[in-house]
N, C-alpha and C positions, 0 to 999 in steps of 0.2 A: 458309401465309403470305399475308396480304392483298396484292393487287396495288397498285401505285402508280397514282394516278388524278389527272387534271388537268381543269380547266375549259378548254374550247377555243373556246367561243362563247357569247355572251350577246345577248339582245334584249329590248327593253322598248317599251311603247307610249308615246305622249305622254300624260301623266297630267293629268286635268282633274276638276273637281268633278262634271261631267255629260258623259259621252260619249254624246250622243244619236244620233251618227252610226253607232253599231255596237251590236249585241246582244252577249250574253255570248260566244257562239261566235266571232263576228267579232273581238272584243277579244282573246281568247286566240290566235286565228290570227295576228293582227298581231304579237304578241310572238314566237310560234313561227317565223314566216317570217323575222323579223329575226335571230333566234338562229341559224337554219340558214344564212342567207346569210353571217353573220359568220364561220362556219368552212367555208363552201363545201360544205355537205352538202344533201341532200334528205331528205324524211321517210322515204324508203325506206332510208336509211342508218342510221336509228335503230332500236335493238333493243328498247327498252322505254321507257315513259313513267311518271313519277310526277307527280301533279297534286294541288293542294289549294287550298281557300279556306275561308271561314267558313260553309260550307253548313249545318251542323247548327245554327247560330245563326239562320239565315234561313229554314229549312224549305223550302229549294230543294235537295233532296238528290241524291245519286248523280251528282255532277259528272263523275266518271270515265266515266259512260255517256252522258249527254245531250250532252256537249261534244266527242264524238269527231270531229265534222266540223271543229271548230276546232283540236283538239290534234293531229290526225293519227294518233290511236290505233287506227284501223280495223285489225283483225286483228293487233294487237300486244298484248303484255302491258301492262296499264295498272293502276296502283295509286293509290288515293286516300289521302292523308295530311292530316289536319286537326286542328290542335292550338291553335286560337284564334290569338292574336297571333303565336305562334311558328311558324305554319304554314309560312311561307316557308323558314326555316332547317331546319325538320323535313323538308320536301320535299327540300331540298338534301342534307341528311345521308343521307336514305334513298336518294337517287339515287347518292350517293357509295358507299354500302355495296353497292348492287346491282352496281356495277362492280368494286369492290375484292374482292368475294366470288368473282368469276369467272363469275357468272351471265350477265352481259351485257358487251359491249365499249363500247357507246355508249348512254347513257341521257339522255333529255330531261326536265328538271325544269321544271314550270310552276306559277306561282302567279298568282292573279288575284282581282279583286273589282270589283263594280259597286255601290258604296255608294249611288249615287243611286236604286237600285231595292230597297234593303233597309233594315231597321231594326236594324242590328247593336247600336247603343247600347241600344235597348229590350231586346234579347236579353241583353246583358251585365247589365243591371239585374236581370232576372228569373231569371238562371241560378243565382244563389246561393240557398242553402237559406233558405226564408222564416222558419224558426224560429231557426236558429243563426247565420246569416251576414248576412242582409239588413240588419240594423240597423247593421252596420259596413261593409258593402260594397254600396252602392246604385248601383253603376255605376263605370265607369273613372275619371271625373273626381273624384268624391268620395273614392274610395280613394286616388288619387294625391295629392289635397289633404291627406289625413291624413298620408301619407308626407312631403310637403313641409313641413307644419307641424312634424312631429316633428324633421326635420332642422334647420329654422330654430331651434327651441327648443334643440336639443342643441349646435349649433355657432355660433349667432349669425349665420347667413347671412341675407341680405336679399332682398327682391323684386327689387331692382336687380341683384343677383348673378345671379339666374335670367334676368332680362331680357337680360343680356349673352350668355347661351347662345342665346336666341332670335334675337338680332341676328346672331350668328355663322352660325347655320343658314341664315337667309334671305339673308345676304350670299353664302354659298357657293352657294346655289341659283341665284343670278344667272348662274353659269357653266354651269348644267345646263339645256339646252333641253327636257329631258323632264320636269322637275319641275313639279308643279302650281302652286306658289307661287314663280315665278321672275321675276315682272314688275318688282318694285322692292324695294330694300332697306328695312329698318325701323330705327328708332332705339330707344334705351332709353326715351325719352319716349313713343313710340308704344305700346310694350308696357305701360308703367305706366298709360297713359290708356285702354287697351282695357277692355272690359266685364269685370267680375268674374263668374266662373262659380261657383267654390267656393273660398273663401279658403284659400291665397293665390293660387290659379290664375286667371289672366285669359285672355281669348280668344286673345291672341297668345302665350301660354305653351304652347299645346297644338297638336297636329297637326290637319290638316284631315281630311275624309272624301273619298276619292278613287276615281274609276273608273280602273282600269289593270291591266296584266298584265306579267309578266316571265317569260322563259324562259332556261334555262341548259343547255348541253350538256356532259356529263361523259364523258370517254373514258379508256380504259386506256392504260398505257404501251405503246409500240409503235405505237399508232395516233394517240395524242394529238399526238406530234411532227410527224406528217404533216399535221395539220389546222390547227395554229397555230404561227406562227414563235416565239412565246413563251408557252407554256401556263402557266396558273396552277395549280401543283401543290398538292393538298390535303395539308397536313403533319399536321394533327391536328384532331379535332372532339370535342365533348362535349355531352351533354344532361343537365341537372340540374333536379330539383324540390326545393322546400324544405318546402312545406306541402300539406295536403289541403283544409283549411278556411280560407277567407279570414280568419276571425276569429282564426286562430292566427298570423297574420303579426306579427312583432315589428319595428316600424318603426324601432327604435333600433339594430338590429344590422346594418343594411345589407342589400342584396339578396343573401342567402346563396346562392341558386341561381346567380347570376351569378359570385359569388366562387368557388364550387366549380367551375363549368364553366371559368372562365378559368384557374384554377390548374391544372386537369388539362391543358388544351391547352398552357399554358406549359411544363409539365413534359415533355409528349410532344415538344414542338418545341424543347426545350432553351433556353427563354427565361427568363432570371433578372431582367432589368431591362427591363420592357416599353417604357418611354418611349425607351430607348436602342436597343433591338433591333427594335422595330416601326417601320415607315416611314409607315404610314397605318392608320387605324381607321375602319371603317364600323359605327357602333353604333346599335342600336335604342334611340333616345331619344324616347319618345312625348310628353314634355313637358319644359319647360326645367329644372326642378329635378333631373331625372334626369341632365342634363348636368353637374351638380355632384356629386351623391351617388354616382352609379354609376361615375364615373371613379375615385373613391377606392376603390371595391370592386374595380375592375379593376387596382389597383395603380399607376395613373398618378401618384398623389400620395397623401399620408397622409390620415388621417381629419380632416375639417374643412378640408382644404387645397384642395378643389375650386374655390371662388371665386377664390382667388389664382392657381391654375393657368390658369383661363380668362381672368381680367383681364390677366394678363401676356402673353397671346397665344400661349401654347404650343400651343393646339389649333387655331389659325388656320392658313390656308394660309401656308406659310413658317415655321411654328412648329416646336417640337421634335417634336411628333406631331400632324399635321393630323387632325382628327376630322370626318368626314362632309363631304368635298369636294363630295358630291352635293347637299347641303342636308338630307339625312337624312329621318327620319320626320316632322319638324315642317314639312317642305316638301312631302311626298308620303306619303299613307297609304292605299294600296289594300290593306287588311289582309292578305288571303291572299298578296299579292305583296310586302308591305313588307319582311319579313325576307329574302326571296329577292333583293330589290333590294340589300340590304346585301351579300349574297354576290356578286351580279353586279358591283356597283360596286367592291368590293374586288378582284375578278378583273380588271376593266378597268384598275385601277391597276397590277397586276402585269404585265399584257399591254401596257401603254403606250398604251392606247386611250381615255384619259380626256379627250382634247381640251382644252378650256379649264379643266377641273377636274382635270387631271393633276398629280399630285405628282411631282417629278423623282426618277428613279432608285429606284423602289420595288422592293424585293426581298422584303419580308415584310409581310403585311397581316392584320389581324384583322377578322372580321365577327361580329356578335352578333345574337341574336333574343330577344324577351321576350314573355310573354303567359301566358294561363291562370292557374293558381294560383301566381303568382310563378315561372313556368317560364322557364328561360334556356338558350339554346344558344350555343356559341362555336365558331368555325372559324378556323384559322390556314392561310394560303396562302403559297406561296413561289415565287419564280422558279426555284429550284433543286429538283431531285427530292429527296424525303425519304429 
């Protein structure tokens, strides 16, 4: 029987477009040190490490080896997990299973990225098969633009509807001092007047490129309670893929991988009505239209009802189900750490450490990841032991 596992500490860097003050090892160390301090541990207390970033896209490989001085993995079991955009949640789920299996009592999960020194976008453009896929998948923005166009055609959603999501994310980011884009709020007009990238996606509809890192400490029952006054217990997790080839994606059916992953964690956690039973959601929303279409897939509202759900303020702070109090991916996107940030931010809400971005009395939280060939991860956390 799997052991019960909780998140007991989190740490993240201050995220910026260019962190010229640190190299990769130092960036990683910054997050690791903050996570360990959060639960009053030292690196000697950690049994194993799971680390990941987009290294295979950047041709800067074996991060598990060369980053040891930053991760603290010297003479410790250290494993690399790298799954594109979902790397962060994949790292978190791998760390969870390492503890749940009984192999280790305390595992440190690390995600990081230094986008200022890489060309991840170029790698994504050229990763697709040149014969079968590249005509329909020429990078992240064009493929997402195809999805957005299909959604608008199917349900009559507008560019202003998507802009409302962007405004929410940047408004929430104002309360998060770690977010890259936290300097000022934006308006619907700002989004609509920003540069068109690939119709209907404009500059303020999409996430930035970020230098940053995140670290999370997972601990087994029996030790977790000693490290954190209010641990964030992992109640359920799921990993789902829907397609192998980009050209096989059906943009009219919704994000099937996220639908299947969310349904599995809901069932495991005994959740029947997500909006009523979840207190907060940290969702991987890389662009504004995902904040409409993907919340429908998650069961927060019915098909085509995403715009109304957002406009009525249900996803705002103080709404029925606050989404991304941190500002989300659209405010910070250090790819290898992005989904781990969703896990960390959800855990912070459970632990009551959200500061100005704290949602009151959070007992149950959802974190998701997205990437790869429409790959989705989902994690449910609780203030109560599963």
